[in-house]
N, CA, C and O atoms as a GROMACS GRO file, in nm:
protein
  456
    1MET      N    1  -2.526  -0.600   0.936
    1MET     CA    2  -2.536  -0.506   0.827
    1MET      C    3  -2.681  -0.493   0.782
    1MET      O    4  -2.757  -0.590   0.782
    2ASP      N    5  -2.716  -0.374   0.744
    2ASP     CA    6  -2.850  -0.354   0.692
    2ASP      C    7  -2.854  -0.392   0.543
    2ASP      O    8  -2.751  -0.425   0.484
    3ALA      N    9  -2.971  -0.386   0.486
    3ALA     CA   10  -2.989  -0.430   0.348
    3ALA      C   11  -2.911  -0.344   0.250
    3ALA      O   12  -2.856  -0.394   0.151
    4LYS      N   13  -2.905  -0.212   0.276
    4LYS     CA   14  -2.834  -0.122   0.186
    4LYS      C   15  -2.684  -0.153   0.183
    4LYS      O   16  -2.624  -0.156   0.076
    5ALA      N   17  -2.626  -0.177   0.299
    5ALA     CA   18  -2.483  -0.209   0.307
    5ALA      C   19  -2.454  -0.345   0.245
    5ALA      O   20  -2.350  -0.364   0.182
    6THR      N   21  -2.545  -0.439   0.262
    6THR     CA   22  -2.526  -0.572   0.206
    6THR      C   23  -2.526  -0.567   0.053
    6THR      O   24  -2.442  -0.630  -0.011
    7THR      N   25  -2.620  -0.494  -0.005
    7THR     CA   26  -2.624  -0.486  -0.151
    7THR      C   27  -2.502  -0.412  -0.205
    7THR      O   28  -2.453  -0.445  -0.312
    8ARG      N   29  -2.452  -0.310  -0.132
    8ARG     CA   30  -2.331  -0.241  -0.175
    8ARG      C   31  -2.212  -0.336  -0.173
    8ARG      O   32  -2.131  -0.336  -0.265
    9LYS      N   33  -2.200  -0.418  -0.068
    9LYS     CA   34  -2.090  -0.515  -0.059
    9LYS      C   35  -2.096  -0.615  -0.174
    9LYS      O   36  -1.993  -0.652  -0.230
   10ARG      N   37  -2.216  -0.659  -0.208
   10ARG     CA   38  -2.231  -0.754  -0.319
   10ARG      C   39  -2.189  -0.689  -0.451
   10ARG      O   40  -2.121  -0.752  -0.532
   11ARG      N   41  -2.229  -0.562  -0.471
   11ARG     CA   42  -2.187  -0.489  -0.591
   11ARG      C   43  -2.036  -0.473  -0.592
   11ARG      O   44  -1.973  -0.488  -0.696
   12GLN      N   45  -1.978  -0.443  -0.476
   12GLN     CA   46  -1.833  -0.422  -0.466
   12GLN      C   47  -1.758  -0.549  -0.505
   12GLN      O   48  -1.660  -0.541  -0.580
   13ILE      N   49  -1.800  -0.663  -0.457
   13ILE     CA   50  -1.735  -0.790  -0.490
   13ILE      C   51  -1.747  -0.818  -0.639
   13ILE      O   52  -1.652  -0.863  -0.702
   14ARG      N   53  -1.866  -0.792  -0.696
   14ARG     CA   54  -1.888  -0.816  -0.839
   14ARG      C   55  -1.798  -0.726  -0.924
   14ARG      O   56  -1.744  -0.771  -1.026
   15ILE      N   57  -1.781  -0.601  -0.883
   15ILE     CA   58  -1.695  -0.508  -0.957
   15ILE      C   59  -1.549  -0.552  -0.948
   15ILE      O   60  -1.478  -0.549  -1.048
   16ARG      N   61  -1.505  -0.592  -0.828
   16ARG     CA   62  -1.364  -0.626  -0.807
   16ARG      C   63  -1.321  -0.752  -0.880
   16ARG      O   64  -1.201  -0.774  -0.901
   17THR      N   65  -1.416  -0.837  -0.921
   17THR     CA   66  -1.377  -0.954  -1.000
   17THR      C   67  -1.332  -0.912  -1.140
   17THR      O   68  -1.253  -0.981  -1.204
   18ARG      N   69  -1.383  -0.797  -1.187
   18ARG     CA   70  -1.350  -0.751  -1.322
   18ARG      C   71  -1.243  -0.643  -1.325
   18ARG      O   72  -1.169  -0.632  -1.423
   19VAL      N   73  -1.232  -0.564  -1.217
   19VAL     CA   74  -1.141  -0.449  -1.215
   19VAL      C   75  -1.014  -0.487  -1.141
   19VAL      O   76  -1.018  -0.531  -1.026
   20ASN      N   77  -0.900  -0.470  -1.209
   20ASN     CA   78  -0.771  -0.504  -1.149
   20ASN      C   79  -0.669  -0.400  -1.191
   20ASN      O   80  -0.660  -0.365  -1.309
   21GLY      N   81  -0.590  -0.350  -1.096
   21GLY     CA   82  -0.492  -0.247  -1.125
   21GLY      C   83  -0.354  -0.304  -1.145
   21GLY      O   84  -0.314  -0.399  -1.078
   22THR      N   85  -0.280  -0.245  -1.237
   22THR     CA   86  -0.141  -0.283  -1.261
   22THR      C   87  -0.052  -0.161  -1.236
   22THR      O   88  -0.103  -0.052  -1.207
   23SER      N   89   0.078  -0.179  -1.246
   23SER     CA   90   0.168  -0.066  -1.224
   23SER      C   91   0.155   0.038  -1.335
   23SER      O   92   0.170   0.158  -1.310
   24SER      N   93   0.128  -0.006  -1.459
   24SER     CA   94   0.112   0.089  -1.569
   24SER      C   95  -0.028   0.150  -1.571
   24SER      O   96  -0.047   0.262  -1.618
   25ARG      N   97  -0.126   0.075  -1.521
   25ARG     CA   98  -0.264   0.124  -1.518
   25ARG      C   99  -0.327   0.088  -1.382
   25ARG      O  100  -0.398  -0.012  -1.370
   26PRO      N  101  -0.301   0.170  -1.280
   26PRO     CA  102  -0.348   0.137  -1.146
   26PRO      C  103  -0.499   0.155  -1.131
   26PRO      O  104  -0.567   0.211  -1.217
   27ARG      N  105  -0.550   0.105  -1.020
   27ARG     CA  106  -0.692   0.111  -0.989
   27ARG      C  107  -0.719   0.234  -0.903
   27ARG      O  108  -0.655   0.253  -0.799
   28LEU      N  109  -0.814   0.317  -0.946
   28LEU     CA  110  -0.856   0.434  -0.869
   28LEU      C  111  -0.972   0.391  -0.780
   28LEU      O  112  -1.087   0.385  -0.825
   29ALA      N  113  -0.941   0.361  -0.653
   29ALA     CA  114  -1.041   0.314  -0.558
   29ALA      C  115  -1.098   0.432  -0.481
   29ALA      O  116  -1.024   0.520  -0.438
   30VAL      N  117  -1.229   0.434  -0.465
   30VAL     CA  118  -1.299   0.544  -0.400
   30VAL      C  119  -1.368   0.491  -0.275
   30VAL      O  120  -1.429   0.384  -0.277
   31PHE      N  121  -1.359   0.568  -0.166
   31PHE     CA  122  -1.436   0.537  -0.045
   31PHE      C  123  -1.511   0.662  -0.003
   31PHE      O  124  -1.456   0.773  -0.004
   32ARG      N  125  -1.637   0.644   0.032
   32ARG     CA  126  -1.722   0.756   0.069
   32ARG      C  127  -1.777   0.732   0.209
   32ARG      O  128  -1.856   0.639   0.230
   33SER      N  129  -1.735   0.814   0.304
   33SER     CA  130  -1.794   0.806   0.438
   33SER      C  131  -1.905   0.910   0.447
   33SER      O  132  -1.935   0.979   0.350
   34ASN      N  133  -1.966   0.921   0.564
   34ASN     CA  134  -2.074   1.019   0.579
   34ASN      C  135  -2.023   1.161   0.567
   34ASN      O  136  -2.097   1.250   0.522
   35THR      N  137  -1.898   1.185   0.606
   35THR     CA  138  -1.846   1.322   0.608
   35THR      C  139  -1.737   1.348   0.506
   35THR      O  140  -1.720   1.463   0.464
   36HIS      N  141  -1.662   1.247   0.464
   36HIS     CA  142  -1.546   1.269   0.379
   36HIS      C  143  -1.545   1.175   0.259
   36HIS      O  144  -1.620   1.077   0.253
   37THR      N  145  -1.459   1.209   0.163
   37THR     CA  146  -1.439   1.128   0.043
   37THR      C  147  -1.291   1.098   0.029
   37THR      O  148  -1.208   1.188   0.044
   38TYR      N  149  -1.257   0.974   0.000
   38TYR     CA  150  -1.118   0.931  -0.011
   38TYR      C  151  -1.096   0.865  -0.146
   38TYR      O  152  -1.187   0.804  -0.202
   39ALA      N  153  -0.974   0.879  -0.200
   39ALA     CA  154  -0.940   0.815  -0.327
   39ALA      C  155  -0.795   0.767  -0.320
   39ALA      O  156  -0.710   0.835  -0.263
   40GLN      N  157  -0.769   0.650  -0.378
   40GLN     CA  158  -0.634   0.593  -0.381
   40GLN      C  159  -0.607   0.535  -0.519
   40GLN      O  160  -0.697   0.483  -0.585
   41LEU      N  161  -0.482   0.544  -0.561
   41LEU     CA  162  -0.438   0.471  -0.681
   41LEU      C  163  -0.360   0.350  -0.631
   41LEU      O  164  -0.260   0.365  -0.560
   42ILE      N  165  -0.406   0.230  -0.668
   42ILE     CA  166  -0.353   0.107  -0.613
   42ILE      C  167  -0.298   0.019  -0.725
   42ILE      O  168  -0.361   0.003  -0.829
   43ASP      N  169  -0.179  -0.038  -0.702
   43ASP     CA  170  -0.121  -0.139  -0.789
   43ASP      C  171  -0.151  -0.274  -0.726
   43ASP      O  172  -0.090  -0.310  -0.624
   44ASP      N  173  -0.243  -0.349  -0.784
   44ASP     CA  174  -0.285  -0.477  -0.726
   44ASP      C  175  -0.182  -0.587  -0.745
   44ASP      O  176  -0.181  -0.684  -0.669
   45GLU      N  177  -0.095  -0.575  -0.844
   45GLU     CA  178   0.007  -0.678  -0.867
   45GLU      C  179   0.108  -0.681  -0.753
   45GLU      O  180   0.143  -0.788  -0.703
   46SER      N  181   0.156  -0.562  -0.713
   46SER     CA  182   0.252  -0.556  -0.603
   46SER      C  183   0.186  -0.522  -0.469
   46SER      O  184   0.254  -0.510  -0.367
   47LYS      N  185   0.052  -0.508  -0.471
   47LYS     CA  186  -0.027  -0.480  -0.350
   47LYS      C  187   0.024  -0.356  -0.277
   47LYS      O  188   0.046  -0.359  -0.155
   48THR      N  189   0.043  -0.246  -0.352
   48THR     CA  190   0.089  -0.121  -0.293
   48THR      C  191  -0.003  -0.006  -0.333
   48THR      O  192  -0.063  -0.005  -0.441
   49VAL      N  193  -0.013   0.091  -0.243
   49VAL     CA  194  -0.086   0.213  -0.271
   49VAL      C  195   0.013   0.313  -0.328
   49VAL      O  196   0.110   0.349  -0.261
   50LEU      N  197  -0.009   0.357  -0.451
   50LEU     CA  198   0.084   0.448  -0.517
   50LEU      C  199   0.067   0.590  -0.467
   50LEU      O  200   0.165   0.661  -0.445
   51LEU      N  201  -0.058   0.632  -0.448
   51LEU     CA  202  -0.085   0.765  -0.394
   51LEU      C  203  -0.227   0.768  -0.341
   51LEU      O  204  -0.310   0.685  -0.378
   52ALA      N  205  -0.254   0.866  -0.255
   52ALA     CA  206  -0.387   0.877  -0.196
   52ALA      C  207  -0.420   1.024  -0.174
   52ALA      O  208  -0.331   1.108  -0.161
   53SER      N  209  -0.548   1.054  -0.169
   53SER     CA  210  -0.593   1.189  -0.143
   53SER      C  211  -0.730   1.183  -0.076
   53SER      O  212  -0.806   1.087  -0.095
   54SER      N  213  -0.761   1.284   0.003
   54SER     CA  214  -0.891   1.293   0.067
   54SER      C  215  -0.922   1.438   0.096
   54SER      O  216  -0.838   1.526   0.077
   55ASP      N  217  -1.043   1.462   0.142
   55ASP     CA  218  -1.082   1.598   0.177
   55ASP      C  219  -1.081   1.620   0.328
   55ASP      O  220  -1.148   1.711   0.377
   56VAL      N  221  -1.007   1.538   0.401
   56VAL     CA  222  -1.005   1.547   0.547
   56VAL      C  223  -0.934   1.674   0.593
   56VAL      O  224  -0.986   1.747   0.678
   57LYS      N  225  -0.816   1.702   0.538
   57LYS     CA  226  -0.738   1.816   0.584
   57LYS      C  227  -0.778   1.948   0.517
   57LYS      O  228  -0.738   2.055   0.562
   58ALA      N  229  -0.855   1.939   0.410
   58ALA     CA  230  -0.897   2.061   0.339
   58ALA      C  231  -1.000   2.135   0.422
   58ALA      O  232  -1.077   2.075   0.497
   59LYS      N  233  -1.000   2.266   0.406
   59LYS     CA  234  -1.100   2.347   0.476
   59LYS      C  235  -1.237   2.320   0.417
   59LYS      O  236  -1.252   2.308   0.295
   60LYS      N  237  -1.335   2.310   0.501
   60LYS     CA  238  -1.471   2.282   0.456
   60LYS      C  239  -1.533   2.405   0.392
   60LYS      O  240  -1.577   2.497   0.461
   61THR      N  241  -1.534   2.406   0.261
   61THR     CA  242  -1.602   2.512   0.187
   61THR      C  243  -1.688   2.445   0.081
   61THR      O  244  -1.638   2.363   0.004
   62GLY      N  245  -1.814   2.478   0.076
   62GLY     CA  246  -1.903   2.421  -0.024
   62GLY      C  247  -1.961   2.289   0.022
   62GLY      O  248  -1.954   2.253   0.139
   63THR      N  249  -2.019   2.218  -0.073
   63THR     CA  250  -2.086   2.092  -0.044
   63THR      C  251  -1.988   1.976  -0.048
   63THR      O  252  -1.872   1.991  -0.088
   64LYS      N  253  -2.036   1.859  -0.006
   64LYS     CA  254  -1.952   1.740  -0.011
   64LYS      C  255  -1.922   1.700  -0.155
   64LYS      O  256  -1.816   1.646  -0.184
   65THR      N  257  -2.016   1.727  -0.246
   65THR     CA  258  -1.995   1.695  -0.387
   65THR      C  259  -1.883   1.782  -0.445
   65THR      O  260  -1.800   1.733  -0.521
   66GLU      N  261  -1.881   1.909  -0.408
   66GLU     CA  262  -1.774   1.998  -0.456
   66GLU      C  263  -1.638   1.956  -0.400
   66GLU      O  264  -1.538   1.960  -0.472
   67SER      N  265  -1.634   1.915  -0.275
   67SER     CA  266  -1.507   1.871  -0.219
   67SER      C  267  -1.462   1.739  -0.280
   67SER      O  268  -1.342   1.715  -0.292
   68ALA      N  269  -1.556   1.652  -0.320
   68ALA     CA  270  -1.521   1.528  -0.388
   68ALA      C  271  -1.458   1.557  -0.523
   68ALA      O  272  -1.365   1.487  -0.565
   69LYS      N  273  -1.508   1.659  -0.592
   69LYS     CA  274  -1.449   1.696  -0.722
   69LYS      C  275  -1.306   1.746  -0.702
   69LYS      O  276  -1.219   1.718  -0.784
   70LYS      N  277  -1.282   1.821  -0.593
   70LYS     CA  278  -1.147   1.867  -0.562
   70LYS      C  279  -1.054   1.750  -0.533
   70LYS      O  280  -0.938   1.753  -0.571
   71VAL      N  281  -1.105   1.646  -0.466
   71VAL     CA  282  -1.025   1.526  -0.440
   71VAL      C  283  -0.987   1.461  -0.573
   71VAL      O  284  -0.873   1.416  -0.588
   72GLY      N  285  -1.080   1.455  -0.668
   72GLY     CA  286  -1.050   1.398  -0.799
   72GLY      C  287  -0.943   1.473  -0.873
   72GLY      O  288  -0.853   1.411  -0.932
   73THR      N  289  -0.949   1.605  -0.872
   73THR     CA  290  -0.845   1.684  -0.940
   73THR      C  291  -0.711   1.671  -0.867
   73THR      O  292  -0.606   1.672  -0.931
   74GLU      N  293  -0.714   1.659  -0.734
   74GLU     CA  294  -0.590   1.640  -0.657
   74GLU      C  295  -0.525   1.506  -0.690
   74GLU      O  296  -0.403   1.499  -0.705
   75VAL      N  297  -0.605   1.401  -0.702
   75VAL     CA  298  -0.552   1.269  -0.739
   75VAL      C  299  -0.489   1.275  -0.877
   75VAL      O  300  -0.382   1.219  -0.899
   76ALA      N  301  -0.555   1.342  -0.970
   76ALA     CA  302  -0.503   1.353  -1.107
   76ALA      C  303  -0.371   1.430  -1.108
   76ALA      O  304  -0.279   1.394  -1.181
   77LYS      N  305  -0.362   1.535  -1.028
   77LYS     CA  306  -0.239   1.613  -1.022
   77LYS      C  307  -0.124   1.530  -0.964
   77LYS      O  308  -0.013   1.534  -1.017
   78LEU      N  309  -0.150   1.456  -0.856
   78LEU     CA  310  -0.048   1.371  -0.797
   78LEU      C  311  -0.007   1.259  -0.892
   78LEU      O  312   0.110   1.221  -0.897
   79ALA      N  313  -0.104   1.206  -0.967
   79ALA     CA  314  -0.074   1.100  -1.063
   79ALA      C  315   0.015   1.151  -1.176
   79ALA      O  316   0.106   1.080  -1.220
   80LYS      N  317  -0.011   1.272  -1.223
   80LYS     CA  318   0.073   1.329  -1.328
   80LYS      C  319   0.216   1.347  -1.280
   80LYS      O  320   0.310   1.325  -1.356
   81GLU      N  321   0.232   1.388  -1.153
   81GLU     CA  322   0.367   1.404  -1.097
   81GLU      C  323   0.441   1.272  -1.093
   81GLU      O  324   0.564   1.269  -1.106
   82LYS      N  325   0.368   1.161  -1.075
   82LYS     CA  326   0.430   1.028  -1.072
   82LYS      C  327   0.436   0.964  -1.210
   82LYS      O  328   0.486   0.852  -1.224
   83GLY      N  329   0.387   1.033  -1.312
   83GLY     CA  330   0.394   0.982  -1.448
   83GLY      C  331   0.283   0.884  -1.483
   83GLY      O  332   0.299   0.803  -1.574
   84ILE      N  333   0.172   0.891  -1.414
   84ILE     CA  334   0.059   0.802  -1.441
   84ILE      C  335  -0.047   0.882  -1.517
   84ILE      O  336  -0.090   0.988  -1.472
   85SER      N  337  -0.089   0.830  -1.632
   85SER     CA  338  -0.189   0.902  -1.711
   85SER      C  339  -0.319   0.825  -1.727
   85SER      O  340  -0.423   0.885  -1.754
   86THR      N  341  -0.315   0.692  -1.710
   86THR     CA  342  -0.437   0.613  -1.723
   86THR      C  343  -0.458   0.529  -1.598
   86THR      O  344  -0.364   0.496  -1.526
   87CYS      N  345  -0.584   0.496  -1.572
   87CYS     CA  346  -0.618   0.412  -1.459
   87CYS      C  347  -0.750   0.342  -1.487
   87CYS      O  348  -0.817   0.372  -1.586
   88VAL      N  349  -0.788   0.250  -1.400
   88VAL     CA  350  -0.920   0.189  -1.405
   88VAL      C  351  -0.998   0.238  -1.283
   88VAL      O  352  -0.941   0.251  -1.175
   89PHE      N  353  -1.126   0.266  -1.301
   89PHE     CA  354  -1.207   0.327  -1.196
   89PHE      C  355  -1.280   0.219  -1.117
   89PHE      O  356  -1.354   0.139  -1.174
   90ASP      N  357  -1.259   0.218  -0.986
   90ASP     CA  358  -1.326   0.125  -0.895
   90ASP      C  359  -1.418   0.206  -0.805
   90ASP      O  360  -1.371   0.272  -0.713
   91ARG      N  361  -1.548   0.200  -0.831
   91ARG     CA  362  -1.642   0.280  -0.754
   91ARG      C  363  -1.682   0.214  -0.623
   91ARG      O  364  -1.765   0.267  -0.549
   92SER      N  365  -1.626   0.099  -0.593
   92SER     CA  366  -1.642   0.028  -0.465
   92SER      C  367  -1.787  -0.002  -0.431
   92SER      O  368  -1.825   0.000  -0.314
   93GLY      N  369  -1.867  -0.031  -0.530
   93GLY     CA  370  -2.004  -0.069  -0.505
   93GLY      C  371  -2.101   0.046  -0.492
   93GLY      O  372  -2.221   0.025  -0.482
   94TYR      N  373  -2.050   0.169  -0.492
   94TYR     CA  374  -2.138   0.284  -0.484
   94TYR      C  375  -2.198   0.310  -0.622
   94TYR      O  376  -2.136   0.280  -0.724
   95LYS      N  377  -2.318   0.363  -0.625
   95LYS     CA  378  -2.380   0.398  -0.752
   95LYS      C  379  -2.307   0.518  -0.811
   95LYS      O  380  -2.257   0.604  -0.738
   96TYR      N  381  -2.300   0.523  -0.944
   96TYR     CA  382  -2.226   0.628  -1.012
   96TYR      C  383  -2.311   0.754  -1.022
   96TYR      O  384  -2.368   0.783  -1.127
   97HIS      N  385  -2.321   0.826  -0.912
   97HIS     CA  386  -2.388   0.956  -0.911
   97HIS      C  387  -2.340   1.030  -0.787
   97HIS      O  388  -2.277   0.972  -0.700
   98GLY      N  389  -2.371   1.157  -0.780
   98GLY     CA  390  -2.335   1.235  -0.662
   98GLY      C  391  -2.185   1.252  -0.646
   98GLY      O  392  -2.116   1.294  -0.739
   99ARG      N  393  -2.135   1.219  -0.528
   99ARG     CA  394  -1.993   1.239  -0.497
   99ARG      C  395  -1.902   1.151  -0.580
   99ARG      O  396  -1.792   1.193  -0.618
  100ILE      N  397  -1.945   1.028  -0.610
  100ILE     CA  398  -1.861   0.937  -0.689
  100ILE      C  399  -1.846   0.991  -0.831
  100ILE      O  400  -1.736   0.990  -0.886
  101LYS      N  401  -1.955   1.037  -0.888
  101LYS     CA  402  -1.950   1.094  -1.023
  101LYS      C  403  -1.867   1.222  -1.025
  101LYS      O  404  -1.792   1.246  -1.119
  102ALA      N  405  -1.881   1.306  -0.922
  102ALA     CA  406  -1.804   1.430  -0.915
  102ALA      C  407  -1.655   1.402  -0.904
  102ALA      O  408  -1.574   1.470  -0.968
  103LEU      N  409  -1.617   1.302  -0.825
  103LEU     CA  410  -1.476   1.265  -0.813
  103LEU      C  411  -1.421   1.218  -0.947
  103LEU      O  412  -1.311   1.256  -0.986
  104ALA      N  413  -1.498   1.134  -1.018
  104ALA     CA  414  -1.454   1.084  -1.148
  104ALA      C  415  -1.440   1.197  -1.248
  104ALA      O  416  -1.343   1.200  -1.325
  105GLU      N  417  -1.534   1.289  -1.249
  105GLU     CA  418  -1.526   1.402  -1.343
  105GLU      C  419  -1.408   1.492  -1.309
  105GLU      O  420  -1.341   1.543  -1.399
  106GLY      N  421  -1.381   1.512  -1.180
  106GLY     CA  422  -1.265   1.592  -1.139
  106GLY      C  423  -1.134   1.528  -1.181
  106GLY      O  424  -1.042   1.597  -1.223
  107ALA      N  425  -1.127   1.395  -1.170
  107ALA     CA  426  -1.006   1.324  -1.212
  107ALA      C  427  -0.988   1.334  -1.363
  107ALA      O  428  -0.876   1.349  -1.412
  108ARG      N  429  -1.097   1.325  -1.438
  108ARG     CA  430  -1.088   1.337  -1.584
  108ARG      C  431  -1.045   1.478  -1.624
  108ARG      O  432  -0.964   1.495  -1.715
  109GLU      N  433  -1.100   1.579  -1.556
  109GLU     CA  434  -1.060   1.717  -1.586
  109GLU      C  435  -0.915   1.741  -1.553
  109GLU      O  436  -0.848   1.822  -1.617
  110GLY      N  437  -0.864   1.670  -1.452
  110GLY     CA  438  -0.724   1.684  -1.414
  110GLY      C  439  -0.629   1.613  -1.509
  110GLY      O  440  -0.508   1.633  -1.501
  111GLY      N  441  -0.682   1.528  -1.599
  111GLY     CA  442  -0.597   1.465  -1.698
  111GLY      C  443  -0.590   1.313  -1.690
  111GLY      O  444  -0.524   1.251  -1.773
  112LEU      N  445  -0.654   1.251  -1.592
  112LEU     CA  446  -0.653   1.104  -1.585
  112LEU      C  447  -0.750   1.047  -1.688
  112LEU      O  448  -0.858   1.103  -1.709
  113GLN      N  449  -0.713   0.938  -1.750
  113GLN     CA  450  -0.799   0.873  -1.847
  113GLN      C  451  -0.843   0.737  -1.793
  113GLN      O  452  -0.760   0.657  -1.751
  114PHE      N  453  -0.973   0.714  -1.796
  114PHE     CA  454  -1.028   0.582  -1.760
  114PHE      C  455  -1.164   0.562  -1.822
  114PHE      O  456  -1.226   0.457  -1.804
   0.00000   0.00000   0.00000
């Protein structure tokens, strides 16, 4: 691993010691690859993924930041259908800007509270 990946992993471990999802307040975990953005709502107590969304199947229109915002609103919409209104945000060691910030803002606009 290079230095950038190592520092992200260290940040991720530090965040995960404090952030824990429950069935009433699941963890919104974000993964950012070079081309796509993924988000999952996870219940850490029962170790299950409640729902997931990504921009893989969506048509590529606009920038990656805009598609990340769409993923956030999609997660919020799916969460409302399952009766989930609050969650804890797990940025997975990524800095809170760009696609991660856009996803969080999209989820907030969709009605999720964290």
